[in-house]
C-alpha positions as CSV (number, residue, x, y, z in Angstrom):
1,X,-101.2,13.7,-92.6
2,X,-100.5,10.5,-90.6
3,X,-103.3,9.0,-88.6
4,X,-102.5,6.8,-85.5
5,X,-104.5,5.0,-82.9
6,X,-102.8,3.3,-80.0
7,X,-99.5,3.5,-81.8
8,X,-100.8,1.9,-85.1
9,X,-100.6,3.7,-88.4
10,X,-104.0,4.0,-90.0
11,X,-105.1,4.6,-93.6
12,X,-105.9,8.2,-94.2
13,X,-109.6,7.3,-95.0
14,X,-110.1,5.4,-91.7
15,X,-113.1,6.3,-89.6
16,X,-113.4,4.9,-86.1
17,X,-116.7,4.3,-84.5
18,X,-117.3,3.5,-80.8
19,X,-120.6,2.3,-79.4
20,X,-122.1,1.9,-76.0
21,X,-125.5,0.9,-74.7
22,X,-126.7,4.1,-73.3
23,X,-130.0,6.0,-73.3
24,X,-132.9,4.2,-71.9
25,X,-131.1,0.9,-72.2
26,X,-128.0,2.1,-70.2
27,X,-129.5,1.1,-66.9
28,X,-129.5,-2.5,-68.0
29,X,-125.7,-2.6,-68.6
30,X,-122.6,-1.9,-66.6
31,X,-121.4,1.0,-68.6
32,X,-119.4,3.7,-66.8
33,X,-119.9,7.3,-67.7
34,X,-117.3,8.6,-70.1
35,X,-114.8,11.1,-68.7
36,X,-115.4,14.6,-70.1
37,X,-111.9,14.7,-71.7
38,X,-112.8,11.4,-73.4
39,X,-116.3,12.4,-74.3
40,X,-115.3,15.6,-76.1
41,X,-113.4,13.5,-78.6
42,X,-116.6,11.9,-79.9
43,X,-119.8,13.1,-81.5
44,X,-122.6,11.4,-79.6
45,X,-125.8,10.2,-81.3
46,X,-128.6,8.5,-79.4
47,X,-130.2,5.9,-81.8
48,X,-133.5,4.3,-81.0
49,X,-134.4,2.0,-83.9
50,X,-138.0,0.9,-84.2
51,X,-139.3,-2.6,-84.8
52,X,-139.9,-1.5,-88.4
53,X,-136.2,-0.4,-88.7
54,X,-135.1,-3.9,-87.5
55,X,-137.6,-5.6,-89.9
56,X,-136.2,-3.5,-92.8
57,X,-132.6,-4.6,-91.8
58,X,-133.7,-8.2,-91.3
59,X,-135.7,-8.7,-94.4
60,X,-133.0,-10.4,-96.5
61,X,-130.9,-11.6,-93.5
62,X,-133.2,-13.7,-91.4
63,X,-134.8,-17.0,-92.2
64,X,-138.4,-16.5,-93.0
65,X,-139.6,-18.1,-89.8
66,X,-137.6,-15.7,-87.6
67,X,-138.5,-12.7,-89.8
68,X,-142.2,-13.5,-89.9
69,X,-142.3,-14.4,-86.2
70,X,-141.0,-10.9,-85.2
71,X,-143.2,-9.2,-87.8
72,X,-146.3,-10.9,-86.3
73,X,-145.0,-10.8,-82.7
74,X,-143.0,-7.5,-82.3
75,X,-143.2,-7.7,-78.5
76,X,-140.7,-10.5,-78.7
77,X,-138.0,-8.5,-80.5
78,X,-136.5,-7.2,-77.2
79,X,-137.3,-7.1,-73.5
80,X,-138.7,-3.8,-72.2
81,X,-139.0,-4.4,-68.5
82,X,-137.1,-5.1,-65.3
83,X,-134.3,-7.5,-65.7
84,X,-133.9,-10.5,-63.4
85,X,-130.3,-11.8,-62.8
86,X,-129.3,-14.9,-64.8
87,X,-132.5,-14.8,-66.9
88,X,-132.2,-14.8,-70.7
89,X,-134.2,-12.1,-72.6
90,X,-134.6,-11.4,-76.3
91,X,-132.7,-8.7,-78.0
92,X,-132.0,-7.7,-81.6
93,X,-128.5,-9.2,-81.2
94,X,-129.8,-12.5,-79.8
95,X,-132.3,-12.9,-82.7
96,X,-129.4,-12.4,-85.1
97,X,-127.3,-15.0,-83.3
98,X,-130.2,-17.4,-83.2
99,X,-130.8,-16.9,-86.9
100,X,-127.2,-17.8,-87.7
101,X,-127.4,-20.9,-85.5
102,X,-130.7,-22.0,-87.2
103,X,-129.1,-21.5,-90.6
104,X,-126.2,-23.7,-89.7
105,X,-128.0,-26.4,-87.7
106,X,-130.9,-27.2,-90.0
107,X,-133.2,-27.4,-86.9
108,X,-136.1,-25.6,-88.7
109,X,-136.3,-28.4,-91.3
110,X,-137.5,-30.7,-88.5
111,X,-140.2,-28.3,-87.4
112,X,-141.2,-27.6,-83.8
113,X,-139.2,-29.9,-81.6
114,X,-137.9,-30.1,-78.1
115,X,-134.4,-29.5,-79.4
116,X,-135.6,-26.3,-81.3
117,X,-137.3,-25.1,-78.2
118,X,-134.2,-25.6,-76.1
119,X,-131.9,-23.8,-78.5
120,X,-134.3,-20.9,-79.1
121,X,-134.7,-20.5,-75.3
122,X,-130.9,-20.4,-74.8
123,X,-130.8,-17.4,-77.2
124,X,-134.0,-15.4,-76.5
125,X,-135.4,-16.8,-73.3
126,X,-138.2,-19.2,-72.4
127,X,-141.2,-16.9,-73.1
128,X,-140.1,-16.1,-76.6
129,X,-139.0,-19.7,-77.2
130,X,-142.5,-21.0,-76.3
131,X,-144.1,-18.5,-78.7
132,X,-141.6,-19.2,-81.4
133,X,-142.0,-23.0,-81.2
134,X,-145.8,-22.6,-81.4
135,X,-145.3,-20.3,-84.4
136,X,-143.0,-22.8,-86.2
137,X,-145.4,-25.6,-85.5
138,X,-148.2,-23.7,-87.2
139,X,-146.1,-21.9,-89.7
140,X,-147.7,-21.8,-93.2
141,X,-145.6,-20.4,-96.0
142,X,-147.8,-18.3,-98.3
143,X,-147.0,-18.0,-102.0
144,X,-146.6,-14.3,-102.8
145,X,-146.8,-12.5,-106.1
146,X,-143.0,-11.9,-105.8
147,X,-142.5,-15.7,-105.4
148,X,-144.5,-16.3,-108.6
149,X,-142.7,-13.6,-110.6
150,X,-139.2,-14.7,-109.4
151,X,-139.9,-18.4,-109.9
152,X,-139.4,-19.1,-106.2
153,X,-141.7,-22.0,-105.5
154,X,-142.0,-23.8,-102.2
155,X,-141.6,-27.6,-102.1
156,X,-145.2,-28.1,-100.7
157,X,-146.9,-26.5,-103.7
């Protein structure tokens, strides 16, 4: 059997996924309802991941400051209220993008700075940036049993 999508030949094991922001978040986005002829070609799942789900996903992906900040301040993971035009709000995506930027920039090595605050605010909004900058300023890395067993030792110890 030959599989095609938009005129392109696909490998027989290809699976195509499509995603839209719907459910309770749909009102925050300009997403049109799908036509019934289009909709009956999909199986629809409404996914509502919890903060714990995100933390499980983020455990080995986020720098410790971002991961620990969200773990200790879950209200900053994503915005759950009315949305004002042209205002930046935190989302799971924006924390991931910020994390990538922090990894590449080395800004966390300098600690809490005006530059860090500005960059964080651009990704997750001013409220989360203020809290994150305060968190970084007071961030104290704790040595865990896992750190001792794996030989991971922090420079300050």
